CHARMM internal coordinates of N, CA and C (Angstrom, degrees):
IC EDIT
DIST 1 N 1 CA 1.4750
DIST 1 CA 1 C 1.5430
ANGL 1 N 1 CA 1 C 107.31
DIST 1 C 2 N 1.2808
ANGL 1 CA 1 C 2 N 113.97
DIHE 1 N 1 CA 1 C 2 N 128.82
DIST 2 N 2 CA 1.4682
ANGL 1 C 2 N 2 CA 117.63
DIHE 1 CA 1 C 2 N 2 CA -178.71
DIST 2 CA 2 C 1.5578
ANGL 2 N 2 CA 2 C 109.20
DIHE 1 C 2 N 2 CA 2 C -80.17
DIST 2 C 3 N 1.3038
ANGL 2 CA 2 C 3 N 113.19
DIHE 2 N 2 CA 2 C 3 N 169.24
DIST 3 N 3 CA 1.4722
ANGL 2 C 3 N 3 CA 118.52
DIHE 2 CA 2 C 3 N 3 CA 178.06
DIST 3 CA 3 C 1.5331
ANGL 3 N 3 CA 3 C 112.27
DIHE 2 C 3 N 3 CA 3 C -61.40
DIST 3 C 4 N 1.3527
ANGL 3 CA 3 C 4 N 115.18
DIHE 3 N 3 CA 3 C 4 N -39.74
DIST 4 N 4 CA 1.4355
ANGL 3 C 4 N 4 CA 119.17
DIHE 3 CA 3 C 4 N 4 CA 179.78
DIST 4 CA 4 C 1.5464
ANGL 4 N 4 CA 4 C 110.34
DIHE 3 C 4 N 4 CA 4 C -64.65
DIST 4 C 5 N 1.2910
ANGL 4 CA 4 C 5 N 120.18
DIHE 4 N 4 CA 4 C 5 N -40.54
DIST 5 N 5 CA 1.4420
ANGL 4 C 5 N 5 CA 122.03
DIHE 4 CA 4 C 5 N 5 CA 176.08
DIST 5 CA 5 C 1.5332
ANGL 5 N 5 CA 5 C 112.55
DIHE 4 C 5 N 5 CA 5 C -64.65
DIST 5 C 6 N 1.3004
ANGL 5 CA 5 C 6 N 116.27
DIHE 5 N 5 CA 5 C 6 N -38.36
DIST 6 N 6 CA 1.4809
ANGL 5 C 6 N 6 CA 119.97
DIHE 5 CA 5 C 6 N 6 CA 178.66
DIST 6 CA 6 C 1.5281
ANGL 6 N 6 CA 6 C 109.28
DIHE 5 C 6 N 6 CA 6 C -63.85
DIST 6 C 7 N 1.3426
ANGL 6 CA 6 C 7 N 116.05
DIHE 6 N 6 CA 6 C 7 N -46.17
DIST 7 N 7 CA 1.4621
ANGL 6 C 7 N 7 CA 118.78
DIHE 6 CA 6 C 7 N 7 CA -179.96
DIST 7 CA 7 C 1.5083
ANGL 7 N 7 CA 7 C 112.38
DIHE 6 C 7 N 7 CA 7 C -63.72
DIST 7 C 8 N 1.2992
ANGL 7 CA 7 C 8 N 113.55
DIHE 7 N 7 CA 7 C 8 N -41.53
DIST 8 N 8 CA 1.4913
ANGL 7 C 8 N 8 CA 118.98
DIHE 7 CA 7 C 8 N 8 CA 178.23
DIST 8 CA 8 C 1.5485
ANGL 8 N 8 CA 8 C 111.34
DIHE 7 C 8 N 8 CA 8 C -61.87
DIST 8 C 9 N 1.3110
ANGL 8 CA 8 C 9 N 116.51
DIHE 8 N 8 CA 8 C 9 N -43.48
DIST 9 N 9 CA 1.4809
ANGL 8 C 9 N 9 CA 119.44
DIHE 8 CA 8 C 9 N 9 CA 176.09
DIST 9 CA 9 C 1.4735
ANGL 9 N 9 CA 9 C 113.08
DIHE 8 C 9 N 9 CA 9 C -63.05
DIST 9 C 10 N 1.3552
ANGL 9 CA 9 C 10 N 117.46
DIHE 9 N 9 CA 9 C 10 N -43.90
DIST 10 N 10 CA 1.4527
ANGL 9 C 10 N 10 CA 121.72
DIHE 9 CA 9 C 10 N 10 CA 175.84
DIST 10 CA 10 C 1.4841
ANGL 10 N 10 CA 10 C 111.60
DIHE 9 C 10 N 10 CA 10 C -59.22
DIST 10 C 11 N 1.2980
ANGL 10 CA 10 C 11 N 118.10
DIHE 10 N 10 CA 10 C 11 N -42.11
DIST 11 N 11 CA 1.5125
ANGL 10 C 11 N 11 CA 123.08
DIHE 10 CA 10 C 11 N 11 CA 179.35
DIST 11 CA 11 C 1.5286
ANGL 11 N 11 CA 11 C 110.16
DIHE 10 C 11 N 11 CA 11 C -63.35
DIST 11 C 12 N 1.2917
ANGL 11 CA 11 C 12 N 118.18
DIHE 11 N 11 CA 11 C 12 N -43.79
DIST 12 N 12 CA 1.4818
ANGL 11 C 12 N 12 CA 123.32
DIHE 11 CA 11 C 12 N 12 CA 178.84
DIST 12 CA 12 C 1.5320
ANGL 12 N 12 CA 12 C 109.05
DIHE 11 C 12 N 12 CA 12 C -62.06
DIST 12 C 13 N 1.2794
ANGL 12 CA 12 C 13 N 117.18
DIHE 12 N 12 CA 12 C 13 N -42.25
DIST 13 N 13 CA 1.5074
ANGL 12 C 13 N 13 CA 121.85
DIHE 12 CA 12 C 13 N 13 CA -179.74
DIST 13 CA 13 C 1.5227
ANGL 13 N 13 CA 13 C 108.09
DIHE 12 C 13 N 13 CA 13 C -63.67
DIST 13 C 14 N 1.3531
ANGL 13 CA 13 C 14 N 114.01
DIHE 13 N 13 CA 13 C 14 N -45.51
DIST 14 N 14 CA 1.4719
ANGL 13 C 14 N 14 CA 118.37
DIHE 13 CA 13 C 14 N 14 CA -178.94
DIST 14 CA 14 C 1.5100
ANGL 14 N 14 CA 14 C 112.47
DIHE 13 C 14 N 14 CA 14 C -61.37
DIST 14 C 15 N 1.3370
ANGL 14 CA 14 C 15 N 116.54
DIHE 14 N 14 CA 14 C 15 N -41.95
DIST 15 N 15 CA 1.4599
ANGL 14 C 15 N 15 CA 121.96
DIHE 14 CA 14 C 15 N 15 CA 178.56
DIST 15 CA 15 C 1.5276
ANGL 15 N 15 CA 15 C 110.51
DIHE 14 C 15 N 15 CA 15 C -64.34
DIST 15 C 16 N 1.2717
ANGL 15 CA 15 C 16 N 116.48
DIHE 15 N 15 CA 15 C 16 N -41.67
DIST 16 N 16 CA 1.4668
ANGL 15 C 16 N 16 CA 120.66
DIHE 15 CA 15 C 16 N 16 CA -179.23
DIST 16 CA 16 C 1.5561
ANGL 16 N 16 CA 16 C 110.10
DIHE 15 C 16 N 16 CA 16 C -65.40
DIST 16 C 17 N 1.3059
ANGL 16 CA 16 C 17 N 116.32
DIHE 16 N 16 CA 16 C 17 N -42.19
DIST 17 N 17 CA 1.4594
ANGL 16 C 17 N 17 CA 119.97
DIHE 16 CA 16 C 17 N 17 CA 177.08
DIST 17 CA 17 C 1.5330
ANGL 17 N 17 CA 17 C 111.17
DIHE 16 C 17 N 17 CA 17 C -64.02
DIST 17 C 18 N 1.3456
ANGL 17 CA 17 C 18 N 116.61
DIHE 17 N 17 CA 17 C 18 N -42.83
DIST 18 N 18 CA 1.4585
ANGL 17 C 18 N 18 CA 120.02
DIHE 17 CA 17 C 18 N 18 CA 178.86
DIST 18 CA 18 C 1.5076
ANGL 18 N 18 CA 18 C 110.65
DIHE 17 C 18 N 18 CA 18 C -61.55
DIST 18 C 19 N 1.3045
ANGL 18 CA 18 C 19 N 119.31
DIHE 18 N 18 CA 18 C 19 N -42.00
DIST 19 N 19 CA 1.4701
ANGL 18 C 19 N 19 CA 122.28
DIHE 18 CA 18 C 19 N 19 CA 179.24
DIST 19 CA 19 C 1.4922
ANGL 19 N 19 CA 19 C 110.94
DIHE 18 C 19 N 19 CA 19 C -63.64
DIST 19 C 20 N 1.2943
ANGL 19 CA 19 C 20 N 118.19
DIHE 19 N 19 CA 19 C 20 N -40.38
DIST 20 N 20 CA 1.4798
ANGL 19 C 20 N 20 CA 121.62
DIHE 19 CA 19 C 20 N 20 CA 179.10
DIST 20 CA 20 C 1.5572
ANGL 20 N 20 CA 20 C 109.23
DIHE 19 C 20 N 20 CA 20 C -64.48
DIST 20 C 21 N 1.3345
ANGL 20 CA 20 C 21 N 117.48
DIHE 20 N 20 CA 20 C 21 N -41.08
DIST 21 N 21 CA 1.4612
ANGL 20 C 21 N 21 CA 120.71
DIHE 20 CA 20 C 21 N 21 CA 178.45
DIST 21 CA 21 C 1.5008
ANGL 21 N 21 CA 21 C 108.53
DIHE 20 C 21 N 21 CA 21 C -65.52
DIST 21 C 22 N 1.2980
ANGL 21 CA 21 C 22 N 121.35
DIHE 21 N 21 CA 21 C 22 N -39.79
DIST 22 N 22 CA 1.4509
ANGL 21 C 22 N 22 CA 121.68
DIHE 21 CA 21 C 22 N 22 CA 177.99
DIST 22 CA 22 C 1.5363
ANGL 22 N 22 CA 22 C 112.90
DIHE 21 C 22 N 22 CA 22 C -62.88
DIST 22 C 23 N 1.3165
ANGL 22 CA 22 C 23 N 115.86
DIHE 22 N 22 CA 22 C 23 N -39.35
DIST 23 N 23 CA 1.4798
ANGL 22 C 23 N 23 CA 120.36
DIHE 22 CA 22 C 23 N 23 CA 177.93
DIST 23 CA 23 C 1.5066
ANGL 23 N 23 CA 23 C 108.39
DIHE 22 C 23 N 23 CA 23 C -64.59
DIST 23 C 24 N 1.2916
ANGL 23 CA 23 C 24 N 118.00
DIHE 23 N 23 CA 23 C 24 N -43.73
DIST 24 N 24 CA 1.4656
ANGL 23 C 24 N 24 CA 120.82
DIHE 23 CA 23 C 24 N 24 CA -179.20
DIST 24 CA 24 C 1.5234
ANGL 24 N 24 CA 24 C 110.48
DIHE 23 C 24 N 24 CA 24 C -63.59
DIST 24 C 25 N 1.3405
ANGL 24 CA 24 C 25 N 116.39
DIHE 24 N 24 CA 24 C 25 N -41.76
DIST 25 N 25 CA 1.4829
ANGL 24 C 25 N 25 CA 120.92
DIHE 24 CA 24 C 25 N 25 CA 177.53
DIST 25 CA 25 C 1.5086
ANGL 25 N 25 CA 25 C 110.53
DIHE 24 C 25 N 25 CA 25 C -63.18
DIST 25 C 26 N 1.3326
ANGL 25 CA 25 C 26 N 118.38
DIHE 25 N 25 CA 25 C 26 N -41.99
DIST 26 N 26 CA 1.4484
ANGL 25 C 26 N 26 CA 120.39
DIHE 25 CA 25 C 26 N 26 CA -179.25
DIST 26 CA 26 C 1.5699
ANGL 26 N 26 CA 26 C 110.53
DIHE 25 C 26 N 26 CA 26 C -66.71
DIST 26 C 27 N 1.2628
ANGL 26 CA 26 C 27 N 118.06
DIHE 26 N 26 CA 26 C 27 N -33.50
DIST 27 N 27 CA 1.4685
ANGL 26 C 27 N 27 CA 120.93
DIHE 26 CA 26 C 27 N 27 CA 178.14
DIST 27 CA 27 C 1.5024
ANGL 27 N 27 CA 27 C 110.49
DIHE 26 C 27 N 27 CA 27 C -69.25
DIST 27 C 28 N 1.3080
ANGL 27 CA 27 C 28 N 118.70
DIHE 27 N 27 CA 27 C 28 N -35.81
DIST 28 N 28 CA 1.4604
ANGL 27 C 28 N 28 CA 123.47
DIHE 27 CA 27 C 28 N 28 CA 179.46
DIST 28 CA 28 C 1.5444
ANGL 28 N 28 CA 28 C 110.79
DIHE 27 C 28 N 28 CA 28 C -68.32
DIST 28 C 29 N 1.3106
ANGL 28 CA 28 C 29 N 116.10
DIHE 28 N 28 CA 28 C 29 N -31.72
DIST 29 N 29 CA 1.4586
ANGL 28 C 29 N 29 CA 118.81
DIHE 28 CA 28 C 29 N 29 CA -176.79
DIST 29 CA 29 C 1.4988
ANGL 29 N 29 CA 29 C 110.20
DIHE 28 C 29 N 29 CA 29 C -66.24
DIST 29 C 30 N 1.3169
ANGL 29 CA 29 C 30 N 117.98
DIHE 29 N 29 CA 29 C 30 N -32.86
DIST 30 N 30 CA 1.4429
ANGL 29 C 30 N 30 CA 121.01
DIHE 29 CA 29 C 30 N 30 CA -178.47
DIST 30 CA 30 C 1.5484
ANGL 30 N 30 CA 30 C 112.90
DIHE 29 C 30 N 30 CA 30 C -66.88
DIST 30 C 31 N 1.3214
ANGL 30 CA 30 C 31 N 116.29
DIHE 30 N 30 CA 30 C 31 N -37.32
DIST 31 N 31 CA 1.5039
ANGL 30 C 31 N 31 CA 120.49
DIHE 30 CA 30 C 31 N 31 CA -175.52
DIST 31 CA 31 C 1.5273
ANGL 31 N 31 CA 31 C 111.38
DIHE 30 C 31 N 31 CA 31 C -60.12
DIST 31 C 32 N 1.3408
ANGL 31 CA 31 C 32 N 121.80
DIHE 31 N 31 CA 31 C 32 N -47.25
DIST 32 N 32 CA 1.4661
ANGL 31 C 32 N 32 CA 117.99
DIHE 31 CA 31 C 32 N 32 CA 179.96
DIST 32 CA 32 C 1.4974
ANGL 32 N 32 CA 32 C 114.28
DIHE 31 C 32 N 32 CA 32 C -61.43
DIST 32 C 33 N 1.3415
ANGL 32 CA 32 C 33 N 116.34
DIHE 32 N 32 CA 32 C 33 N -34.10
DIST 33 N 33 CA 1.4429
ANGL 32 C 33 N 33 CA 117.22
DIHE 32 CA 32 C 33 N 33 CA 179.54
DIST 33 CA 33 C 1.5236
ANGL 33 N 33 CA 33 C 109.88
DIHE 32 C 33 N 33 CA 33 C -66.18
DIST 33 C 34 N 1.3108
ANGL 33 CA 33 C 34 N 117.93
DIHE 33 N 33 CA 33 C 34 N -37.97
DIST 34 N 34 CA 1.4565
ANGL 33 C 34 N 34 CA 122.21
DIHE 33 CA 33 C 34 N 34 CA 177.56
DIST 34 CA 34 C 1.5620
ANGL 34 N 34 CA 34 C 108.59
DIHE 33 C 34 N 34 CA 34 C -66.89
DIST 34 C 35 N 1.2736
ANGL 34 CA 34 C 35 N 116.92
DIHE 34 N 34 CA 34 C 35 N -39.85
DIST 35 N 35 CA 1.4663
ANGL 34 C 35 N 35 CA 122.11
DIHE 34 CA 34 C 35 N 35 CA 176.30
DIST 35 CA 35 C 1.5212
ANGL 35 N 35 CA 35 C 110.91
DIHE 34 C 35 N 35 CA 35 C -59.48
DIST 35 C 36 N 1.3179
ANGL 35 CA 35 C 36 N 115.61
DIHE 35 N 35 CA 35 C 36 N -47.46
DIST 36 N 36 CA 1.4238
ANGL 35 C 36 N 36 CA 119.32
DIHE 35 CA 35 C 36 N 36 CA -177.44
DIST 36 CA 36 C 1.5466
ANGL 36 N 36 CA 36 C 109.62
DIHE 35 C 36 N 36 CA 36 C -64.52
DIST 36 C 37 N 1.2873
ANGL 36 CA 36 C 37 N 116.01
DIHE 36 N 36 CA 36 C 37 N -41.94
DIST 37 N 37 CA 1.5032
ANGL 36 C 37 N 37 CA 121.46
DIHE 36 CA 36 C 37 N 37 CA 176.38
DIST 37 CA 37 C 1.4975
ANGL 37 N 37 CA 37 C 111.21
DIHE 36 C 37 N 37 CA 37 C -58.67
DIST 37 C 38 N 1.3095
ANGL 37 CA 37 C 38 N 116.42
DIHE 37 N 37 CA 37 C 38 N -46.17
DIST 38 N 38 CA 1.5094
ANGL 37 C 38 N 38 CA 120.22
DIHE 37 CA 37 C 38 N 38 CA -179.25
DIST 38 CA 38 C 1.5007
ANGL 38 N 38 CA 38 C 109.14
DIHE 37 C 38 N 38 CA 38 C -64.91
DIST 38 C 39 N 1.3278
ANGL 38 CA 38 C 39 N 117.91
DIHE 38 N 38 CA 38 C 39 N -41.73
DIST 39 N 39 CA 1.4889
ANGL 38 C 39 N 39 CA 119.95
DIHE 38 CA 38 C 39 N 39 CA -179.02
DIST 39 CA 39 C 1.5422
ANGL 39 N 39 CA 39 C 107.39
DIHE 38 C 39 N 39 CA 39 C -64.38
DIST 39 C 40 N 1.2863
ANGL 39 CA 39 C 40 N 118.44
DIHE 39 N 39 CA 39 C 40 N -42.86
DIST 40 N 40 CA 1.5093
ANGL 39 C 40 N 40 CA 119.66
DIHE 39 CA 39 C 40 N 40 CA 179.94
DIST 40 CA 40 C 1.5149
ANGL 40 N 40 CA 40 C 109.51
DIHE 39 C 40 N 40 CA 40 C -62.31
DIST 40 C 41 N 1.2718
ANGL 40 CA 40 C 41 N 119.73
DIHE 40 N 40 CA 40 C 41 N -45.48
DIST 41 N 41 CA 1.4612
ANGL 40 C 41 N 41 CA 121.25
DIHE 40 CA 40 C 41 N 41 CA 176.65
DIST 41 CA 41 C 1.4812
ANGL 41 N 41 CA 41 C 112.00
DIHE 40 C 41 N 41 CA 41 C -58.95
DIST 41 C 42 N 1.3000
ANGL 41 CA 41 C 42 N 116.47
DIHE 41 N 41 CA 41 C 42 N -43.25
DIST 42 N 42 CA 1.4920
ANGL 41 C 42 N 42 CA 121.44
DIHE 41 CA 41 C 42 N 42 CA 178.77
DIST 42 CA 42 C 1.5301
ANGL 42 N 42 CA 42 C 109.42
DIHE 41 C 42 N 42 CA 42 C -60.08
DIST 42 C 43 N 1.2895
ANGL 42 CA 42 C 43 N 117.56
DIHE 42 N 42 CA 42 C 43 N -44.57
DIST 43 N 43 CA 1.4788
ANGL 42 C 43 N 43 CA 121.40
DIHE 42 CA 42 C 43 N 43 CA -179.63
DIST 43 CA 43 C 1.5184
ANGL 43 N 43 CA 43 C 110.10
DIHE 42 C 43 N 43 CA 43 C -62.96
DIST 43 C 44 N 1.3390
ANGL 43 CA 43 C 44 N 116.65
DIHE 43 N 43 CA 43 C 44 N -42.14
DIST 44 N 44 CA 1.4166
ANGL 43 C 44 N 44 CA 118.80
DIHE 43 CA 43 C 44 N 44 CA -178.51
DIST 44 CA 44 C 1.5454
ANGL 44 N 44 CA 44 C 109.76
DIHE 43 C 44 N 44 CA 44 C -63.48
DIST 44 C 45 N 1.3524
ANGL 44 CA 44 C 45 N 114.83
DIHE 44 N 44 CA 44 C 45 N -43.21
DIST 45 N 45 CA 1.5043
ANGL 44 C 45 N 45 CA 118.02
DIHE 44 CA 44 C 45 N 45 CA -179.92
DIST 45 CA 45 C 1.5230
ANGL 45 N 45 CA 45 C 110.16
DIHE 44 C 45 N 45 CA 45 C -63.20
DIST 45 C 46 N 1.3285
ANGL 45 CA 45 C 46 N 117.60
DIHE 45 N 45 CA 45 C 46 N -38.38
DIST 46 N 46 CA 1.4836
ANGL 45 C 46 N 46 CA 120.97
DIHE 45 CA 45 C 46 N 46 CA 179.53
DIST 46 CA 46 C 1.5100
ANGL 46 N 46 CA 46 C 110.06
DIHE 45 C 46 N 46 CA 46 C -62.35
DIST 46 C 47 N 1.3153
ANGL 46 CA 46 C 47 N 116.00
DIHE 46 N 46 CA 46 C 47 N -44.25
DIST 47 N 47 CA 1.4879
ANGL 46 C 47 N 47 CA 122.13
DIHE 46 CA 46 C 47 N 47 CA -179.40
DIST 47 CA 47 C 1.5341
ANGL 47 N 47 CA 47 C 108.93
DIHE 46 C 47 N 47 CA 47 C -62.21
DIST 47 C 48 N 1.2811
ANGL 47 CA 47 C 48 N 117.26
DIHE 47 N 47 CA 47 C 48 N -43.46
DIST 48 N 48 CA 1.4929
ANGL 47 C 48 N 48 CA 120.36
DIHE 47 CA 47 C 48 N 48 CA -179.51
DIST 48 CA 48 C 1.5104
ANGL 48 N 48 CA 48 C 110.36
DIHE 47 C 48 N 48 CA 48 C -64.82
DIST 48 C 49 N 1.3529
ANGL 48 CA 48 C 49 N 115.66
DIHE 48 N 48 CA 48 C 49 N -40.36
DIST 49 N 49 CA 1.4405
ANGL 48 C 49 N 49 CA 119.32
DIHE 48 CA 48 C 49 N 49 CA 177.30
DIST 49 CA 49 C 1.5126
ANGL 49 N 49 CA 49 C 112.13
DIHE 48 C 49 N 49 CA 49 C -60.95
DIST 49 C 50 N 1.3056
ANGL 49 CA 49 C 50 N 115.85
DIHE 49 N 49 CA 49 C 50 N -44.04
DIST 50 N 50 CA 1.4693
ANGL 49 C 50 N 50 CA 121.35
DIHE 49 CA 49 C 50 N 50 CA -178.33
DIST 50 CA 50 C 1.5155
ANGL 50 N 50 CA 50 C 109.11
DIHE 49 C 50 N 50 CA 50 C -64.56
DIST 50 C 51 N 1.3179
ANGL 50 CA 50 C 51 N 119.06
DIHE 50 N 50 CA 50 C 51 N -42.20
DIST 51 N 51 CA 1.4520
ANGL 50 C 51 N 51 CA 123.56
DIHE 50 CA 50 C 51 N 51 CA 179.69
DIST 51 CA 51 C 1.5447
ANGL 51 N 51 CA 51 C 110.08
DIHE 50 C 51 N 51 CA 51 C -61.91
DIST 51 C 52 N 1.3395
ANGL 51 CA 51 C 52 N 115.18
DIHE 51 N 51 CA 51 C 52 N -39.92
DIST 52 N 52 CA 1.4736
ANGL 51 C 52 N 52 CA 119.21
DIHE 51 CA 51 C 52 N 52 CA -177.82
DIST 52 CA 52 C 1.5450
ANGL 52 N 52 CA 52 C 108.79
DIHE 51 C 52 N 52 CA 52 C -70.23
DIST 52 C 53 N 1.2981
ANGL 52 CA 52 C 53 N 115.75
DIHE 52 N 52 CA 52 C 53 N -38.55
DIST 53 N 53 CA 1.4926
ANGL 52 C 53 N 53 CA 119.45
DIHE 52 CA 52 C 53 N 53 CA 178.40
DIST 53 CA 53 C 1.4748
ANGL 53 N 53 CA 53 C 111.00
DIHE 52 C 53 N 53 CA 53 C -63.63
DIST 53 C 54 N 1.3715
ANGL 53 CA 53 C 54 N 118.32
DIHE 53 N 53 CA 53 C 54 N -42.92
DIST 54 N 54 CA 1.4512
ANGL 53 C 54 N 54 CA 121.03
DIHE 53 CA 53 C 54 N 54 CA 179.57
DIST 54 CA 54 C 1.5232
ANGL 54 N 54 CA 54 C 111.30
DIHE 53 C 54 N 54 CA 54 C -60.27
DIST 54 C 55 N 1.3263
ANGL 54 CA 54 C 55 N 115.08
DIHE 54 N 54 CA 54 C 55 N -40.79
DIST 55 N 55 CA 1.4756
ANGL 54 C 55 N 55 CA 119.83
DIHE 54 CA 54 C 55 N 55 CA -179.61
DIST 55 CA 55 C 1.5305
ANGL 55 N 55 CA 55 C 109.48
DIHE 54 C 55 N 55 CA 55 C -62.99
DIST 55 C 56 N 1.3288
ANGL 55 CA 55 C 56 N 119.54
DIHE 55 N 55 CA 55 C 56 N -39.20
DIST 56 N 56 CA 1.4518
ANGL 55 C 56 N 56 CA 120.57
DIHE 55 CA 55 C 56 N 56 CA -179.87
DIST 56 CA 56 C 1.4827
ANGL 56 N 56 CA 56 C 110.20
DIHE 55 C 56 N 56 CA 56 C -70.76
DIST 56 C 57 N 1.3452
ANGL 56 CA 56 C 57 N 118.66
DIHE 56 N 56 CA 56 C 57 N -37.96
DIST 57 N 57 CA 1.4671
ANGL 56 C 57 N 57 CA 120.98
DIHE 56 CA 56 C 57 N 57 CA 178.90
DIST 57 CA 57 C 1.5137
ANGL 57 N 57 CA 57 C 109.51
DIHE 56 C 57 N 57 CA 57 C -63.24
DIST 57 C 58 N 1.2967
ANGL 57 CA 57 C 58 N 116.02
DIHE 57 N 57 CA 57 C 58 N -41.49
DIST 58 N 58 CA 1.4806
ANGL 57 C 58 N 58 CA 118.45
DIHE 57 CA 57 C 58 N 58 CA -179.03
DIST 58 CA 58 C 1.4999
ANGL 58 N 58 CA 58 C 112.53
DIHE 57 C 58 N 58 CA 58 C -68.54
DIST 58 C 59 N 1.3507
ANGL 58 CA 58 C 59 N 117.51
DIHE 58 N 58 CA 58 C 59 N -33.14
DIST 59 N 59 CA 1.4641
ANGL 58 C 59 N 59 CA 118.83
DIHE 58 CA 58 C 59 N 59 CA 178.18
DIST 59 CA 59 C 1.5374
ANGL 59 N 59 CA 59 C 108.46
DIHE 58 C 59 N 59 CA 59 C -71.26
DIST 59 C 60 N 1.3155
ANGL 59 CA 59 C 60 N 119.85
DIHE 59 N 59 CA 59 C 60 N -36.24
DIST 60 N 60 CA 1.4461
ANGL 59 C 60 N 60 CA 121.55
DIHE 59 CA 59 C 60 N 60 CA 178.63
DIST 60 CA 60 C 1.5272
ANGL 60 N 60 CA 60 C 112.38
DIHE 59 C 60 N 60 CA 60 C -68.02
DIST 60 C 61 N 1.3294
ANGL 60 CA 60 C 61 N 118.61
DIHE 60 N 60 CA 60 C 61 N -31.48
DIST 61 N 61 CA 1.4190
ANGL 60 C 61 N 61 CA 122.25
DIHE 60 CA 60 C 61 N 61 CA 178.82
DIST 61 CA 61 C 1.5259
ANGL 61 N 61 CA 61 C 114.30
DIHE 60 C 61 N 61 CA 61 C -71.71
DIST 61 C 62 N 1.3389
ANGL 61 CA 61 C 62 N 114.49
DIHE 61 N 61 CA 61 C 62 N -25.61
DIST 62 N 62 CA 1.5068
ANGL 61 C 62 N 62 CA 116.72
DIHE 61 CA 61 C 62 N 62 CA -178.59
DIST 62 CA 62 C 1.4308
ANGL 62 N 62 CA 62 C 111.97
DIHE 61 C 62 N 62 CA 62 C -84.38
END
COOR INIT
IC SEED 1 N 1 CA 1 C
IC BUILD
């Protein structure tokens, strides 16, 4: 194997590794977005629950 072939093979391996890392990074970016969406939905549900509880408390007081 000549020096040029060795360098070419090393470059191809480096490119393949870089592409795998980019795929992994892209997959991780999706997770926080889903986490933020889930947290937002949870907060909305908690607010609705609190509003419903307040309405029941006010009805009992009357």
